Gaussian input, Z-matrix of N, CA and C with variables (Angstrom, degrees):
# hf/3-21g

backbone

0 1
 N
 C     1     B1
 C     2     B2     1     A1
 N     3     B3     2     A2     1     D1
 C     4     B4     3     A3     2     D2
 C     5     B5     4     A4     3     D3
 N     6     B6     5     A5     4     D4
 C     7     B7     6     A6     5     D5
 C     8     B8     7     A7     6     D6
 N     9     B9     8     A8     7     D7
 C    10    B10     9     A9     8     D8
 C    11    B11    10    A10     9     D9
 N    12    B12    11    A11    10    D10
 C    13    B13    12    A12    11    D11
 C    14    B14    13    A13    12    D12
 N    15    B15    14    A14    13    D13
 C    16    B16    15    A15    14    D14
 C    17    B17    16    A16    15    D15
 N    18    B18    17    A17    16    D16
 C    19    B19    18    A18    17    D17
 C    20    B20    19    A19    18    D18
 N    21    B21    20    A20    19    D19
 C    22    B22    21    A21    20    D20
 C    23    B23    22    A22    21    D21
 N    24    B24    23    A23    22    D22
 C    25    B25    24    A24    23    D23
 C    26    B26    25    A25    24    D24
 N    27    B27    26    A26    25    D25
 C    28    B28    27    A27    26    D26
 C    29    B29    28    A28    27    D27
 N    30    B30    29    A29    28    D28
 C    31    B31    30    A30    29    D29
 C    32    B32    31    A31    30    D30
 N    33    B33    32    A32    31    D31
 C    34    B34    33    A33    32    D32
 C    35    B35    34    A34    33    D33
 N    36    B36    35    A35    34    D34
 C    37    B37    36    A36    35    D35
 C    38    B38    37    A37    36    D36
 N    39    B39    38    A38    37    D37
 C    40    B40    39    A39    38    D38
 C    41    B41    40    A40    39    D39
 N    42    B42    41    A41    40    D40
 C    43    B43    42    A42    41    D41
 C    44    B44    43    A43    42    D42
 N    45    B45    44    A44    43    D43
 C    46    B46    45    A45    44    D44
 C    47    B47    46    A46    45    D45
 N    48    B48    47    A47    46    D46
 C    49    B49    48    A48    47    D47
 C    50    B50    49    A49    48    D48
 N    51    B51    50    A50    49    D49
 C    52    B52    51    A51    50    D50
 C    53    B53    52    A52    51    D51
 N    54    B54    53    A53    52    D52
 C    55    B55    54    A54    53    D53
 C    56    B56    55    A55    54    D54
 N    57    B57    56    A56    55    D55
 C    58    B58    57    A57    56    D56
 C    59    B59    58    A58    57    D57
 N    60    B60    59    A59    58    D58
 C    61    B61    60    A60    59    D59
 C    62    B62    61    A61    60    D60
 N    63    B63    62    A62    61    D61
 C    64    B64    63    A63    62    D62
 C    65    B65    64    A64    63    D63
 N    66    B66    65    A65    64    D64
 C    67    B67    66    A66    65    D65
 C    68    B68    67    A67    66    D66
 N    69    B69    68    A68    67    D67
 C    70    B70    69    A69    68    D68
 C    71    B71    70    A70    69    D69
 N    72    B72    71    A71    70    D70
 C    73    B73    72    A72    71    D71
 C    74    B74    73    A73    72    D72
 N    75    B75    74    A74    73    D73
 C    76    B76    75    A75    74    D74
 C    77    B77    76    A76    75    D75
 N    78    B78    77    A77    76    D76
 C    79    B79    78    A78    77    D77
 C    80    B80    79    A79    78    D78
 N    81    B81    80    A80    79    D79
 C    82    B82    81    A81    80    D80
 C    83    B83    82    A82    81    D81
 N    84    B84    83    A83    82    D82
 C    85    B85    84    A84    83    D83
 C    86    B86    85    A85    84    D84
 N    87    B87    86    A86    85    D85
 C    88    B88    87    A87    86    D86
 C    89    B89    88    A88    87    D87
 N    90    B90    89    A89    88    D88
 C    91    B91    90    A90    89    D89
 C    92    B92    91    A91    90    D90
 N    93    B93    92    A92    91    D91
 C    94    B94    93    A93    92    D92
 C    95    B95    94    A94    93    D93
 N    96    B96    95    A95    94    D94
 C    97    B97    96    A96    95    D95
 C    98    B98    97    A97    96    D96
 N    99    B99    98    A98    97    D97
 C   100   B100    99    A99    98    D98
 C   101   B101   100   A100    99    D99
 N   102   B102   101   A101   100   D100
 C   103   B103   102   A102   101   D101
 C   104   B104   103   A103   102   D102
 N   105   B105   104   A104   103   D103
 C   106   B106   105   A105   104   D104
 C   107   B107   106   A106   105   D105
 N   108   B108   107   A107   106   D106
 C   109   B109   108   A108   107   D107
 C   110   B110   109   A109   108   D108
 N   111   B111   110   A110   109   D109
 C   112   B112   111   A111   110   D110
 C   113   B113   112   A112   111   D111
 N   114   B114   113   A113   112   D112
 C   115   B115   114   A114   113   D113
 C   116   B116   115   A115   114   D114
 N   117   B117   116   A116   115   D115
 C   118   B118   117   A117   116   D116
 C   119   B119   118   A118   117   D117
 N   120   B120   119   A119   118   D118
 C   121   B121   120   A120   119   D119
 C   122   B122   121   A121   120   D120
 N   123   B123   122   A122   121   D121
 C   124   B124   123   A123   122   D122
 C   125   B125   124   A124   123   D123
 N   126   B126   125   A125   124   D124
 C   127   B127   126   A126   125   D125
 C   128   B128   127   A127   126   D126
 N   129   B129   128   A128   127   D127
 C   130   B130   129   A129   128   D128
 C   131   B131   130   A130   129   D129
 N   132   B132   131   A131   130   D130
 C   133   B133   132   A132   131   D131
 C   134   B134   133   A133   132   D132
 N   135   B135   134   A134   133   D133
 C   136   B136   135   A135   134   D134
 C   137   B137   136   A136   135   D135
 N   138   B138   137   A137   136   D136
 C   139   B139   138   A138   137   D137
 C   140   B140   139   A139   138   D138
 N   141   B141   140   A140   139   D139
 C   142   B142   141   A141   140   D140
 C   143   B143   142   A142   141   D141
 N   144   B144   143   A143   142   D142
 C   145   B145   144   A144   143   D143
 C   146   B146   145   A145   144   D144
 N   147   B147   146   A146   145   D145
 C   148   B148   147   A147   146   D146
 C   149   B149   148   A148   147   D147
 N   150   B150   149   A149   148   D148
 C   151   B151   150   A150   149   D149
 C   152   B152   151   A151   150   D150
 N   153   B153   152   A152   151   D151
 C   154   B154   153   A153   152   D152
 C   155   B155   154   A154   153   D153
 N   156   B156   155   A155   154   D154
 C   157   B157   156   A156   155   D155
 C   158   B158   157   A157   156   D156
 N   159   B159   158   A158   157   D157
 C   160   B160   159   A159   158   D158
 C   161   B161   160   A160   159   D159
 N   162   B162   161   A161   160   D160
 C   163   B163   162   A162   161   D161
 C   164   B164   163   A163   162   D162
 N   165   B165   164   A164   163   D163
 C   166   B166   165   A165   164   D164
 C   167   B167   166   A166   165   D165
 N   168   B168   167   A167   166   D166
 C   169   B169   168   A168   167   D167
 C   170   B170   169   A169   168   D168
 N   171   B171   170   A170   169   D169
 C   172   B172   171   A171   170   D170
 C   173   B173   172   A172   171   D171
 N   174   B174   173   A173   172   D172
 C   175   B175   174   A174   173   D173
 C   176   B176   175   A175   174   D174
 N   177   B177   176   A176   175   D175
 C   178   B178   177   A177   176   D176
 C   179   B179   178   A178   177   D177
 N   180   B180   179   A179   178   D178
 C   181   B181   180   A180   179   D179
 C   182   B182   181   A181   180   D180
 N   183   B183   182   A182   181   D181
 C   184   B184   183   A183   182   D182
 C   185   B185   184   A184   183   D183
 N   186   B186   185   A185   184   D184
 C   187   B187   186   A186   185   D185
 C   188   B188   187   A187   186   D186
 N   189   B189   188   A188   187   D187
 C   190   B190   189   A189   188   D188
 C   191   B191   190   A190   189   D189
 N   192   B192   191   A191   190   D190
 C   193   B193   192   A192   191   D191
 C   194   B194   193   A193   192   D192
 N   195   B195   194   A194   193   D193
 C   196   B196   195   A195   194   D194
 C   197   B197   196   A196   195   D195
 N   198   B198   197   A197   196   D196
 C   199   B199   198   A198   197   D197
 C   200   B200   199   A199   198   D198
 N   201   B201   200   A200   199   D199
 C   202   B202   201   A201   200   D200
 C   203   B203   202   A202   201   D201
 N   204   B204   203   A203   202   D202
 C   205   B205   204   A204   203   D203
 C   206   B206   205   A205   204   D204
 N   207   B207   206   A206   205   D205
 C   208   B208   207   A207   206   D206
 C   209   B209   208   A208   207   D207
 N   210   B210   209   A209   208   D208
 C   211   B211   210   A210   209   D209
 C   212   B212   211   A211   210   D210
 N   213   B213   212   A212   211   D211
 C   214   B214   213   A213   212   D212
 C   215   B215   214   A214   213   D213
 N   216   B216   215   A215   214   D214
 C   217   B217   216   A216   215   D215
 C   218   B218   217   A217   216   D216
 N   219   B219   218   A218   217   D217
 C   220   B220   219   A219   218   D218
 C   221   B221   220   A220   219   D219
 N   222   B222   221   A221   220   D220
 C   223   B223   222   A222   221   D221
 C   224   B224   223   A223   222   D222
 N   225   B225   224   A224   223   D223
 C   226   B226   225   A225   224   D224
 C   227   B227   226   A226   225   D225
 N   228   B228   227   A227   226   D226
 C   229   B229   228   A228   227   D227
 C   230   B230   229   A229   228   D228
 N   231   B231   230   A230   229   D229
 C   232   B232   231   A231   230   D230
 C   233   B233   232   A232   231   D231
 N   234   B234   233   A233   232   D232
 C   235   B235   234   A234   233   D233
 C   236   B236   235   A235   234   D234
 N   237   B237   236   A236   235   D235
 C   238   B238   237   A237   236   D236
 C   239   B239   238   A238   237   D237
 N   240   B240   239   A239   238   D238
 C   241   B241   240   A240   239   D239
 C   242   B242   241   A241   240   D240
 N   243   B243   242   A242   241   D241
 C   244   B244   243   A243   242   D242
 C   245   B245   244   A244   243   D243
 N   246   B246   245   A245   244   D244
 C   247   B247   246   A246   245   D245
 C   248   B248   247   A247   246   D246
 N   249   B249   248   A248   247   D247
 C   250   B250   249   A249   248   D248
 C   251   B251   250   A250   249   D249
 N   252   B252   251   A251   250   D250
 C   253   B253   252   A252   251   D251
 C   254   B254   253   A253   252   D252
 N   255   B255   254   A254   253   D253
 C   256   B256   255   A255   254   D254
 C   257   B257   256   A256   255   D255
 N   258   B258   257   A257   256   D256
 C   259   B259   258   A258   257   D257
 C   260   B260   259   A259   258   D258
 N   261   B261   260   A260   259   D259
 C   262   B262   261   A261   260   D260
 C   263   B263   262   A262   261   D261
 N   264   B264   263   A263   262   D262
 C   265   B265   264   A264   263   D263
 C   266   B266   265   A265   264   D264
 N   267   B267   266   A266   265   D265
 C   268   B268   267   A267   266   D266
 C   269   B269   268   A268   267   D267
 N   270   B270   269   A269   268   D268
 C   271   B271   270   A270   269   D269
 C   272   B272   271   A271   270   D270
 N   273   B273   272   A272   271   D271
 C   274   B274   273   A273   272   D272
 C   275   B275   274   A274   273   D273
 N   276   B276   275   A275   274   D274
 C   277   B277   276   A276   275   D275
 C   278   B278   277   A277   276   D276
 N   279   B279   278   A278   277   D277
 C   280   B280   279   A279   278   D278
 C   281   B281   280   A280   279   D279
 N   282   B282   281   A281   280   D280
 C   283   B283   282   A282   281   D281
 C   284   B284   283   A283   282   D282
 N   285   B285   284   A284   283   D283
 C   286   B286   285   A285   284   D284
 C   287   B287   286   A286   285   D285
 N   288   B288   287   A287   286   D286
 C   289   B289   288   A288   287   D287
 C   290   B290   289   A289   288   D288
 N   291   B291   290   A290   289   D289
 C   292   B292   291   A291   290   D290
 C   293   B293   292   A292   291   D291
 N   294   B294   293   A293   292   D292
 C   295   B295   294   A294   293   D293
 C   296   B296   295   A295   294   D294
 N   297   B297   296   A296   295   D295
 C   298   B298   297   A297   296   D296
 C   299   B299   298   A298   297   D297
 N   300   B300   299   A299   298   D298
 C   301   B301   300   A300   299   D299
 C   302   B302   301   A301   300   D300
 N   303   B303   302   A302   301   D301
 C   304   B304   303   A303   302   D302
 C   305   B305   304   A304   303   D303
 N   306   B306   305   A305   304   D304
 C   307   B307   306   A306   305   D305
 C   308   B308   307   A307   306   D306
 N   309   B309   308   A308   307   D307
 C   310   B310   309   A309   308   D308
 C   311   B311   310   A310   309   D309
 N   312   B312   311   A311   310   D310
 C   313   B313   312   A312   311   D311
 C   314   B314   313   A313   312   D312
 N   315   B315   314   A314   313   D313
 C   316   B316   315   A315   314   D314
 C   317   B317   316   A316   315   D315
 N   318   B318   317   A317   316   D316
 C   319   B319   318   A318   317   D317
 C   320   B320   319   A319   318   D318
 N   321   B321   320   A320   319   D319
 C   322   B322   321   A321   320   D320
 C   323   B323   322   A322   321   D321
 N   324   B324   323   A323   322   D322
 C   325   B325   324   A324   323   D323
 C   326   B326   325   A325   324   D324
 N   327   B327   326   A326   325   D325
 C   328   B328   327   A327   326   D326
 C   329   B329   328   A328   327   D327
 N   330   B330   329   A329   328   D328
 C   331   B331   330   A330   329   D329
 C   332   B332   331   A331   330   D330
 N   333   B333   332   A332   331   D331
 C   334   B334   333   A333   332   D332
 C   335   B335   334   A334   333   D333

   B1=1.4538
   B2=1.5289
   B3=1.2821
   B4=1.4665
   B5=1.5148
   B6=1.3018
   B7=1.4546
   B8=1.5057
   B9=1.3137
   B10=1.4273
   B11=1.5266
   B12=1.3568
   B13=1.4706
   B14=1.4858
   B15=1.3235
   B16=1.4548
   B17=1.5089
   B18=1.3077
   B19=1.4752
   B20=1.4904
   B21=1.3104
   B22=1.4429
   B23=1.5020
   B24=1.2770
   B25=1.4519
   B26=1.5637
   B27=1.3116
   B28=1.4686
   B29=1.5161
   B30=1.3170
   B31=1.4489
   B32=1.5315
   B33=1.3027
   B34=1.4763
   B35=1.5453
   B36=1.3321
   B37=1.4415
   B38=1.5039
   B39=1.2926
   B40=1.4679
   B41=1.5518
   B42=1.2837
   B43=1.4547
   B44=1.5285
   B45=1.3153
   B46=1.4485
   B47=1.5583
   B48=1.3402
   B49=1.4629
   B50=1.5324
   B51=1.3761
   B52=1.4598
   B53=1.5324
   B54=1.3018
   B55=1.4970
   B56=1.5012
   B57=1.2955
   B58=1.4538
   B59=1.5329
   B60=1.3369
   B61=1.4668
   B62=1.5288
   B63=1.3153
   B64=1.4743
   B65=1.5473
   B66=1.3021
   B67=1.4668
   B68=1.5266
   B69=1.3344
   B70=1.4369
   B71=1.5332
   B72=1.3082
   B73=1.4445
   B74=1.5531
   B75=1.3233
   B76=1.4626
   B77=1.5366
   B78=1.3178
   B79=1.4848
   B80=1.5450
   B81=1.3195
   B82=1.4679
   B83=1.5413
   B84=1.3111
   B85=1.4570
   B86=1.5323
   B87=1.2978
   B88=1.4713
   B89=1.5355
   B90=1.3170
   B91=1.4596
   B92=1.5211
   B93=1.3836
   B94=1.4563
   B95=1.5403
   B96=1.3391
   B97=1.4679
   B98=1.4813
   B99=1.3511
   B100=1.4376
   B101=1.5049
   B102=1.3244
   B103=1.4665
   B104=1.5110
   B105=1.3825
   B106=1.4917
   B107=1.5430
   B108=1.2917
   B109=1.4672
   B110=1.5191
   B111=1.3436
   B112=1.4964
   B113=1.4959
   B114=1.3157
   B115=1.4643
   B116=1.5085
   B117=1.3320
   B118=1.4772
   B119=1.5224
   B120=1.2926
   B121=1.4464
   B122=1.5722
   B123=1.2865
   B124=1.4542
   B125=1.5441
   B126=1.3265
   B127=1.4444
   B128=1.5231
   B129=1.3398
   B130=1.4806
   B131=1.5199
   B132=1.3367
   B133=1.4308
   B134=1.5388
   B135=1.3296
   B136=1.4320
   B137=1.5367
   B138=1.3798
   B139=1.4522
   B140=1.5048
   B141=1.3160
   B142=1.4555
   B143=1.5203
   B144=1.2919
   B145=1.4792
   B146=1.5083
   B147=1.2870
   B148=1.4998
   B149=1.5355
   B150=1.3291
   B151=1.4810
   B152=1.5376
   B153=1.3145
   B154=1.4725
   B155=1.5507
   B156=1.3134
   B157=1.4962
   B158=1.5316
   B159=1.3331
   B160=1.4805
   B161=1.5203
   B162=1.2873
   B163=1.4670
   B164=1.4996
   B165=1.3633
   B166=1.4327
   B167=1.5081
   B168=1.3548
   B169=1.4393
   B170=1.5499
   B171=1.3593
   B172=1.4542
   B173=1.5137
   B174=1.3437
   B175=1.4577
   B176=1.4889
   B177=1.3179
   B178=1.4789
   B179=1.5440
   B180=1.3042
   B181=1.4588
   B182=1.5131
   B183=1.3039
   B184=1.4666
   B185=1.5273
   B186=1.3180
   B187=1.4613
   B188=1.5709
   B189=1.3058
   B190=1.4505
   B191=1.5165
   B192=1.3459
   B193=1.4870
   B194=1.4889
   B195=1.3497
   B196=1.4740
   B197=1.4963
   B198=1.2990
   B199=1.4469
   B200=1.5317
   B201=1.3408
   B202=1.4476
   B203=1.5326
   B204=1.3216
   B205=1.4553
   B206=1.4971
   B207=1.3256
   B208=1.4525
   B209=1.5393
   B210=1.3342
   B211=1.4247
   B212=1.5474
   B213=1.3247
   B214=1.4437
   B215=1.5136
   B216=1.3098
   B217=1.5085
   B218=1.5159
   B219=1.3288
   B220=1.4921
   B221=1.4884
   B222=1.3340
   B223=1.4619
   B224=1.5048
   B225=1.3187
   B226=1.4481
   B227=1.5212
   B228=1.3565
   B229=1.4369
   B230=1.5357
   B231=1.3516
   B232=1.4574
   B233=1.5166
   B234=1.3376
   B235=1.4915
   B236=1.5387
   B237=1.3383
   B238=1.4451
   B239=1.5174
   B240=1.3328
   B241=1.4819
   B242=1.4687
   B243=1.3096
   B244=1.4518
   B245=1.5294
   B246=1.2681
   B247=1.4872
   B248=1.5079
   B249=1.2735
   B250=1.4686
   B251=1.5391
   B252=1.2990
   B253=1.5144
   B254=1.5116
   B255=1.3219
   B256=1.4727
   B257=1.5331
   B258=1.3143
   B259=1.4909
   B260=1.5144
   B261=1.3401
   B262=1.4663
   B263=1.5063
   B264=1.3194
   B265=1.4652
   B266=1.5204
   B267=1.3264
   B268=1.4765
   B269=1.4999
   B270=1.3288
   B271=1.4281
   B272=1.5038
   B273=1.3225
   B274=1.4762
   B275=1.5256
   B276=1.2982
   B277=1.4981
   B278=1.5259
   B279=1.3480
   B280=1.4750
   B281=1.5092
   B282=1.3135
   B283=1.4609
   B284=1.5421
   B285=1.2999
   B286=1.4602
   B287=1.5551
   B288=1.2897
   B289=1.4834
   B290=1.5078
   B291=1.3722
   B292=1.4693
   B293=1.5251
   B294=1.3140
   B295=1.4949
   B296=1.5599
   B297=1.3368
   B298=1.4359
   B299=1.5142
   B300=1.2989
   B301=1.4243
   B302=1.5555
   B303=1.3527
   B304=1.4651
   B305=1.5619
   B306=1.3062
   B307=1.4634
   B308=1.4867
   B309=1.3527
   B310=1.4561
   B311=1.5186
   B312=1.3678
   B313=1.4751
   B314=1.5299
   B315=1.2940
   B316=1.4747
   B317=1.5068
   B318=1.3258
   B319=1.4747
   B320=1.5084
   B321=1.3166
   B322=1.4772
   B323=1.5158
   B324=1.2869
   B325=1.4916
   B326=1.5105
   B327=1.3612
   B328=1.4252
   B329=1.5498
   B330=1.3291
   B331=1.4750
   B332=1.4735
   B333=1.3408
   B334=1.4802
   B335=1.5328
   A1=108.81
   A2=115.80
   A3=122.48
   A4=105.19
   A5=116.15
   A6=119.06
   A7=110.88
   A8=118.00
   A9=121.91
   A10=116.89
   A11=115.33
   A12=118.35
   A13=112.74
   A14=115.51
   A15=122.38
   A16=107.83
   A17=116.26
   A18=121.52
   A19=109.66
   A20=113.82
   A21=122.18
   A22=109.20
   A23=117.16
   A24=121.02
   A25=108.91
   A26=114.90
   A27=123.32
   A28=105.80
   A29=116.32
   A30=119.89
   A31=110.53
   A32=115.60
   A33=123.07
   A34=109.50
   A35=114.48
   A36=118.30
   A37=114.76
   A38=117.45
   A39=121.89
   A40=110.67
   A41=118.19
   A42=120.97
   A43=110.92
   A44=115.12
   A45=120.61
   A46=109.42
   A47=114.45
   A48=118.91
   A49=108.62
   A50=115.36
   A51=122.23
   A52=106.45
   A53=115.33
   A54=122.29
   A55=110.48
   A56=119.34
   A57=121.83
   A58=115.63
   A59=117.74
   A60=118.50
   A61=112.98
   A62=115.72
   A63=119.60
   A64=111.09
   A65=117.37
   A66=119.10
   A67=113.07
   A68=116.60
   A69=119.82
   A70=110.70
   A71=119.53
   A72=122.63
   A73=110.60
   A74=117.82
   A75=121.13
   A76=109.33
   A77=118.27
   A78=119.91
   A79=111.67
   A80=116.02
   A81=119.43
   A82=110.16
   A83=116.51
   A84=119.39
   A85=111.61
   A86=117.55
   A87=121.31
   A88=110.21
   A89=117.99
   A90=120.46
   A91=109.20
   A92=117.57
   A93=120.12
   A94=111.68
   A95=115.67
   A96=118.69
   A97=115.66
   A98=120.43
   A99=122.81
   A100=116.25
   A101=119.71
   A102=119.55
   A103=110.62
   A104=114.66
   A105=116.79
   A106=110.30
   A107=116.37
   A108=122.86
   A109=111.70
   A110=119.12
   A111=118.98
   A112=111.81
   A113=118.20
   A114=121.07
   A115=111.49
   A116=116.33
   A117=120.06
   A118=109.14
   A119=116.44
   A120=121.19
   A121=111.42
   A122=117.16
   A123=121.29
   A124=112.42
   A125=113.64
   A126=118.12
   A127=113.17
   A128=115.95
   A129=120.50
   A130=111.17
   A131=115.88
   A132=119.87
   A133=111.98
   A134=113.99
   A135=119.82
   A136=111.84
   A137=116.21
   A138=120.73
   A139=111.63
   A140=118.93
   A141=120.50
   A142=113.14
   A143=117.93
   A144=118.71
   A145=112.84
   A146=114.67
   A147=123.47
   A148=110.23
   A149=115.99
   A150=117.11
   A151=112.37
   A152=116.36
   A153=120.94
   A154=110.68
   A155=114.65
   A156=121.07
   A157=108.21
   A158=117.56
   A159=119.82
   A160=108.54
   A161=118.48
   A162=120.22
   A163=112.22
   A164=118.74
   A165=122.75
   A166=110.52
   A167=117.09
   A168=122.15
   A169=110.19
   A170=116.91
   A171=120.58
   A172=112.03
   A173=117.56
   A174=118.47
   A175=117.40
   A176=118.30
   A177=119.38
   A178=108.38
   A179=115.85
   A180=120.91
   A181=109.58
   A182=117.63
   A183=123.76
   A184=112.10
   A185=117.90
   A186=120.03
   A187=110.28
   A188=118.86
   A189=121.94
   A190=111.83
   A191=116.00
   A192=119.50
   A193=112.74
   A194=118.95
   A195=119.72
   A196=110.21
   A197=117.62
   A198=122.83
   A199=108.62
   A200=117.92
   A201=119.91
   A202=110.75
   A203=116.05
   A204=121.24
   A205=114.66
   A206=118.06
   A207=120.47
   A208=109.12
   A209=115.77
   A210=119.88
   A211=105.90
   A212=116.10
   A213=122.77
   A214=113.98
   A215=116.69
   A216=118.88
   A217=109.22
   A218=117.10
   A219=119.40
   A220=111.34
   A221=115.97
   A222=119.92
   A223=111.91
   A224=116.12
   A225=122.20
   A226=112.72
   A227=116.93
   A228=120.36
   A229=109.30
   A230=116.75
   A231=120.16
   A232=112.79
   A233=114.46
   A234=121.01
   A235=111.05
   A236=115.52
   A237=119.16
   A238=114.39
   A239=117.75
   A240=120.65
   A241=113.88
   A242=118.72
   A243=123.45
   A244=108.73
   A245=117.02
   A246=118.56
   A247=110.70
   A248=115.97
   A249=122.59
   A250=113.08
   A251=115.84
   A252=119.25
   A253=111.33
   A254=120.35
   A255=122.27
   A256=108.91
   A257=116.44
   A258=118.65
   A259=109.55
   A260=116.44
   A261=120.59
   A262=110.38
   A263=117.30
   A264=120.77
   A265=111.49
   A266=117.82
   A267=119.91
   A268=109.91
   A269=120.02
   A270=122.72
   A271=112.15
   A272=114.72
   A273=119.58
   A274=111.72
   A275=118.30
   A276=121.75
   A277=110.73
   A278=116.79
   A279=118.94
   A280=111.49
   A281=117.90
   A282=119.03
   A283=112.91
   A284=117.94
   A285=119.66
   A286=112.60
   A287=116.33
   A288=119.97
   A289=111.69
   A290=115.85
   A291=119.77
   A292=111.91
   A293=116.55
   A294=124.09
   A295=111.96
   A296=115.42
   A297=121.23
   A298=109.40
   A299=117.14
   A300=123.47
   A301=107.97
   A302=118.15
   A303=119.43
   A304=111.11
   A305=115.51
   A306=120.92
   A307=117.34
   A308=116.29
   A309=119.76
   A310=108.93
   A311=114.80
   A312=118.17
   A313=110.47
   A314=115.18
   A315=121.28
   A316=108.31
   A317=113.79
   A318=120.17
   A319=104.43
   A320=114.23
   A321=120.53
   A322=105.33
   A323=116.22
   A324=120.94
   A325=109.27
   A326=114.81
   A327=118.81
   A328=102.80
   A329=114.98
   A330=120.02
   A331=115.08
   A332=114.07
   A333=118.38
   A334=107.60
   D1=148.48
   D2=174.46
   D3=-153.64
   D4=-175.89
   D5=178.21
   D6=-71.89
   D7=-13.41
   D8=-175.87
   D9=-109.06
   D10=-30.80
   D11=-177.80
   D12=-155.82
   D13=155.42
   D14=173.57
   D15=-126.52
   D16=145.42
   D17=179.02
   D18=-128.94
   D19=135.34
   D20=174.69
   D21=-137.74
   D22=153.80
   D23=-176.84
   D24=-126.23
   D25=135.33
   D26=172.95
   D27=-118.98
   D28=131.75
   D29=179.50
   D30=-89.31
   D31=135.25
   D32=178.70
   D33=-137.49
   D34=66.64
   D35=-176.76
   D36=-64.49
   D37=152.60
   D38=177.97
   D39=-95.25
   D40=-15.97
   D41=-177.94
   D42=-110.57
   D43=169.77
   D44=178.95
   D45=-60.91
   D46=134.33
   D47=-175.32
   D48=-82.38
   D49=122.28
   D50=-179.91
   D51=-141.01
   D52=163.06
   D53=178.76
   D54=-54.24
   D55=-46.68
   D56=-172.57
   D57=-75.03
   D58=-12.31
   D59=177.52
   D60=-115.90
   D61=18.59
   D62=-179.26
   D63=-124.08
   D64=14.19
   D65=-176.33
   D66=-55.55
   D67=-44.94
   D68=-177.52
   D69=-71.92
   D70=-41.17
   D71=178.18
   D72=-62.98
   D73=-41.74
   D74=179.23
   D75=-72.34
   D76=-32.19
   D77=176.38
   D78=-68.01
   D79=-38.31
   D80=177.43
   D81=-66.09
   D82=-45.28
   D83=179.70
   D84=-64.35
   D85=-42.48
   D86=179.08
   D87=-64.53
   D88=-37.23
   D89=179.95
   D90=-67.73
   D91=-46.72
   D92=178.31
   D93=-57.11
   D94=-38.31
   D95=-176.53
   D96=-80.23
   D97=-18.81
   D98=-171.48
   D99=-122.92
   D100=-12.30
   D101=-170.06
   D102=-119.56
   D103=162.87
   D104=175.37
   D105=-80.16
   D106=167.34
   D107=-169.68
   D108=-58.37
   D109=-44.63
   D110=-177.90
   D111=-65.12
   D112=-37.96
   D113=178.24
   D114=-68.31
   D115=-38.76
   D116=178.10
   D117=-60.55
   D118=-47.00
   D119=-177.34
   D120=-60.84
   D121=-45.69
   D122=177.79
   D123=-65.30
   D124=-42.88
   D125=179.00
   D126=-63.40
   D127=-41.15
   D128=-179.93
   D129=-65.63
   D130=-36.01
   D131=175.42
   D132=-60.27
   D133=-40.80
   D134=179.00
   D135=-68.30
   D136=-43.47
   D137=-178.90
   D138=-66.59
   D139=-26.62
   D140=-174.57
   D141=-80.63
   D142=0.18
   D143=179.13
   D144=-83.96
   D145=142.42
   D146=-176.77
   D147=-54.81
   D148=-45.12
   D149=-176.46
   D150=-67.68
   D151=-27.95
   D152=174.69
   D153=-64.13
   D154=-46.44
   D155=-179.24
   D156=-62.51
   D157=-43.95
   D158=-178.62
   D159=-65.99
   D160=-39.74
   D161=-179.55
   D162=-65.81
   D163=-41.34
   D164=178.14
   D165=-65.37
   D166=-39.24
   D167=179.41
   D168=-64.87
   D169=-30.68
   D170=179.28
   D171=-81.50
   D172=-2.71
   D173=176.77
   D174=110.97
   D175=-0.13
   D176=177.67
   D177=-65.55
   D178=139.44
   D179=178.45
   D180=-74.14
   D181=140.98
   D182=-177.44
   D183=-60.50
   D184=-30.31
   D185=-177.09
   D186=-62.26
   D187=-19.53
   D188=176.67
   D189=-64.09
   D190=-23.18
   D191=-175.61
   D192=-99.40
   D193=4.90
   D194=177.66
   D195=-62.24
   D196=148.06
   D197=-177.68
   D198=-100.50
   D199=155.92
   D200=177.81
   D201=-59.08
   D202=137.77
   D203=-178.15
   D204=98.02
   D205=-14.05
   D206=177.53
   D207=-78.22
   D208=147.65
   D209=176.22
   D210=-84.95
   D211=92.01
   D212=-174.52
   D213=-60.58
   D214=-41.39
   D215=-176.86
   D216=-64.69
   D217=-46.02
   D218=-179.66
   D219=-65.23
   D220=-41.71
   D221=177.12
   D222=-58.89
   D223=-51.46
   D224=-176.69
   D225=-60.63
   D226=-39.44
   D227=-179.74
   D228=-65.86
   D229=-45.55
   D230=178.71
   D231=-63.61
   D232=-42.97
   D233=179.01
   D234=-58.65
   D235=-44.94
   D236=-177.05
   D237=-73.65
   D238=-20.33
   D239=-179.00
   D240=-104.05
   D241=-4.17
   D242=175.34
   D243=-67.35
   D244=117.25
   D245=176.82
   D246=-82.52
   D247=175.79
   D248=177.48
   D249=-82.07
   D250=-11.47
   D251=-178.41
   D252=-60.28
   D253=-38.64
   D254=-177.98
   D255=-64.89
   D256=-41.40
   D257=179.96
   D258=-67.56
   D259=-40.05
   D260=178.57
   D261=-63.58
   D262=-40.45
   D263=178.36
   D264=-65.42
   D265=-40.55
   D266=176.00
   D267=-64.54
   D268=-43.43
   D269=176.63
   D270=-55.63
   D271=-46.84
   D272=179.04
   D273=-61.90
   D274=-44.24
   D275=176.37
   D276=-58.31
   D277=-48.41
   D278=-179.89
   D279=-58.88
   D280=-39.55
   D281=-174.69
   D282=-87.35
   D283=-34.13
   D284=-176.83
   D285=-88.02
   D286=-39.14
   D287=-176.12
   D288=-94.12
   D289=-49.41
   D290=-177.94
   D291=-83.89
   D292=-9.09
   D293=177.84
   D294=58.66
   D295=40.01
   D296=174.70
   D297=-88.95
   D298=147.85
   D299=174.10
   D300=-75.95
   D301=155.36
   D302=177.22
   D303=-53.70
   D304=125.71
   D305=-178.67
   D306=83.88
   D307=-7.87
   D308=-178.30
   D309=-72.40
   D310=140.36
   D311=179.85
   D312=-106.00
   D313=154.72
   D314=-179.33
   D315=-152.59
   D316=157.81
   D317=172.40
   D318=-119.53
   D319=130.34
   D320=179.96
   D321=-116.01
   D322=129.99
   D323=-179.25
   D324=-121.82
   D325=141.47
   D326=175.56
   D327=-144.02
   D328=96.32
   D329=179.16
   D330=-67.65
   D331=158.72
   D332=175.44
   D333=-94.30

């Protein structure tokens, strides 16, 4: 959030939700819940890179990608305790309320 814009993310995966294919989604949620805005922005930039996704898929722990200034202990605790239910709930909202197809992306805007 800032005086100019707010950003939120809802997950709408196209595949079955499992621990091993939700590392980035859980990392984003954990960052939003535990870090300040500037750290979230930098961390999301790092997570959005192709090489980061490949590295996480190969088994690299997400804490390797934390940026300086992040509260690593708080992040890691939240990341490790985030269940898959929140992602499943977001998926259901995207598909049932927003009428998106599995995996379909959308931008929703609500100006002030």
